[in-house]
C-alpha positions as CSV (number, residue, x, y, z in Angstrom):
1,M,-3.7,-15.4,-14.5
2,S,-2.2,-12.4,-12.7
3,K,-1.7,-8.6,-13.0
4,I,1.8,-7.4,-13.1
5,L,3.5,-4.0,-12.9
6,L,7.0,-4.3,-14.7
7,I,9.3,-1.3,-13.9
8,D,12.5,-1.1,-16.1
9,N,14.3,1.7,-17.6
10,E,15.3,-0.3,-20.6
11,I,11.8,-0.9,-21.8
12,N,9.8,1.3,-24.5
13,P,6.2,0.7,-23.1
14,G,3.3,0.2,-25.3
15,S,5.7,-0.8,-28.6
16,D,4.4,-3.7,-30.8
17,E,7.9,-4.5,-32.0
18,P,11.2,-5.0,-30.1
19,N,13.2,-2.2,-31.7
20,M,16.4,-3.2,-30.0
21,D,14.4,-3.4,-26.7
22,Y,15.0,-6.6,-25.1
23,M,12.7,-6.4,-22.3
24,W,9.9,-6.3,-24.7
25,H,10.6,-9.9,-25.1
26,Y,9.9,-10.4,-21.3
27,V,6.5,-8.4,-21.5
28,K,5.3,-10.5,-24.5
29,A,6.2,-14.0,-22.9
30,L,4.4,-12.9,-20.0
31,E,1.4,-11.5,-21.9
32,E,1.4,-14.8,-24.1
33,A,1.3,-16.9,-20.8
34,G,-2.1,-15.0,-19.9
35,H,-0.6,-12.3,-17.5
36,A,-1.9,-8.8,-17.7
37,V,1.3,-6.7,-18.0
38,T,1.6,-2.9,-17.5
39,A,5.2,-1.8,-18.4
40,V,6.8,1.5,-17.2
41,N,10.2,2.8,-17.9
42,N,10.8,5.2,-14.8
43,V,10.2,5.2,-10.9
44,D,8.1,8.3,-11.0
45,I,5.5,6.8,-13.5
46,A,5.7,3.5,-11.5
47,L,4.8,5.2,-8.4
48,E,1.9,7.1,-9.9
49,V,0.6,3.9,-11.3
50,L,0.7,2.1,-7.8
51,R,-0.8,5.3,-6.1
52,K,-3.7,5.0,-8.5
53,E,-4.1,1.1,-8.9
54,G,-1.6,-0.5,-6.7
55,K,-4.3,-2.8,-4.9
56,T,-5.0,-4.1,-8.3
57,Y,-1.7,-5.7,-8.9
58,D,-0.4,-9.1,-7.8
59,I,3.3,-8.9,-8.7
60,V,5.6,-5.8,-9.3
61,V,8.7,-6.7,-11.2
62,V,11.5,-4.1,-10.3
63,D,14.9,-3.4,-12.2
64,I,17.6,-2.9,-9.7
65,M,19.7,-0.6,-11.8
66,M,17.9,2.3,-13.0
67,P,17.6,6.3,-12.7
68,P,16.2,7.3,-9.4
69,G,13.7,9.8,-11.0
70,N,12.5,12.7,-8.9
71,A,11.0,10.4,-6.1
72,L,14.2,8.7,-4.9
73,A,16.6,11.4,-6.0
74,K,17.4,12.2,-2.4
75,V,18.1,8.5,-1.3
76,A,21.6,6.7,-1.5
77,H,20.9,5.1,-5.1
78,L,24.6,5.2,-5.9
79,R,24.0,6.8,-9.5
80,G,21.2,4.3,-10.1
81,M,22.9,1.3,-9.0
82,R,20.6,0.8,-6.0
83,T,17.4,2.7,-7.2
84,G,15.2,-0.6,-7.6
85,I,16.1,-1.7,-3.9
86,H,14.7,1.5,-2.6
87,L,11.7,1.3,-4.9
88,A,11.0,-2.1,-3.9
89,L,11.3,-1.3,-0.2
90,R,8.9,1.7,-0.6
91,I,6.5,-0.5,-2.6
92,A,6.5,-3.4,-0.1
93,K,5.7,-0.8,2.9
94,D,2.7,0.9,0.8
95,F,1.4,-2.3,-0.6
96,P,2.6,-5.1,1.7
97,S,0.3,-7.9,-0.2
98,L,2.2,-7.4,-3.5
99,H,4.7,-10.0,-4.4
100,I,8.2,-8.3,-5.6
101,V,10.4,-9.6,-8.3
102,A,13.9,-8.0,-8.4
103,L,15.1,-8.2,-12.0
104,T,18.8,-7.4,-12.6
105,N,22.0,-7.8,-14.4
106,S,24.1,-7.4,-11.2
107,H,25.0,-10.4,-9.2
108,D,26.2,-8.4,-6.4
109,S,25.5,-10.4,-3.2
110,A,24.5,-7.2,-1.4
111,I,21.2,-6.9,-3.3
112,R,19.9,-10.0,-1.3
113,K,20.7,-8.6,1.8
114,D,19.4,-5.1,1.1
115,L,16.1,-6.8,0.2
116,E,15.9,-8.6,3.7
117,P,13.6,-6.0,5.1
118,L,10.8,-6.8,2.9
119,K,7.9,-8.4,4.6
120,V,6.8,-10.1,1.3
121,P,8.5,-12.9,-0.4
122,A,11.1,-11.4,-2.9
123,V,12.6,-13.1,-5.6
124,I,15.9,-12.0,-7.3
125,V,16.0,-13.0,-11.1
126,Y,19.2,-12.1,-13.1
127,K,18.6,-11.0,-16.6
128,D,21.7,-12.7,-18.0
129,D,20.6,-16.1,-16.6
130,T,16.9,-16.0,-17.3
131,T,15.3,-16.1,-20.7
132,P,11.8,-14.5,-21.2
133,F,10.3,-18.1,-21.0
134,A,12.3,-19.0,-17.9
135,F,11.1,-15.6,-16.3
136,V,7.3,-16.8,-17.1
137,R,7.9,-20.0,-15.1
138,V,9.3,-17.8,-12.3
139,V,6.2,-15.7,-12.3
140,N,4.0,-18.5,-12.6
141,G,5.4,-20.2,-9.6
142,I,4.8,-17.0,-7.6
143,V,1.3,-17.2,-8.8
144,L,0.7,-20.6,-7.9
145,H,2.1,-20.1,-4.2
146,K,0.0,-16.9,-3.4
């Protein structure tokens, strides 16, 4: 269906079993629905993947709360609490046709306001409210409306 880059520091990329990695279930659900998923667990790797293959992706899923890596160490990421916002804004600037999904545990209303500068539609999904299968429905909805 679509090619997805999933960026979340709580994932163990390439694992065949969950091993206490709840994000593994999101990746597997997306793959079982026919999506091609590349999962990475840090900002620097994500930006490198995008630099090489960014135009081949349809959707980027960005965790909001994660370590900033080297690339975002100098922005106001509030000890990782806002890293994903800066990453999403940077991705949208460099790849304006990519759809961005913010995946987060935080229900902070400032997240929506912080993502307003995005020129592409951004969807905010709350991990604690969204099962992996419900997440697939969100992604499928984005794919249908592209």
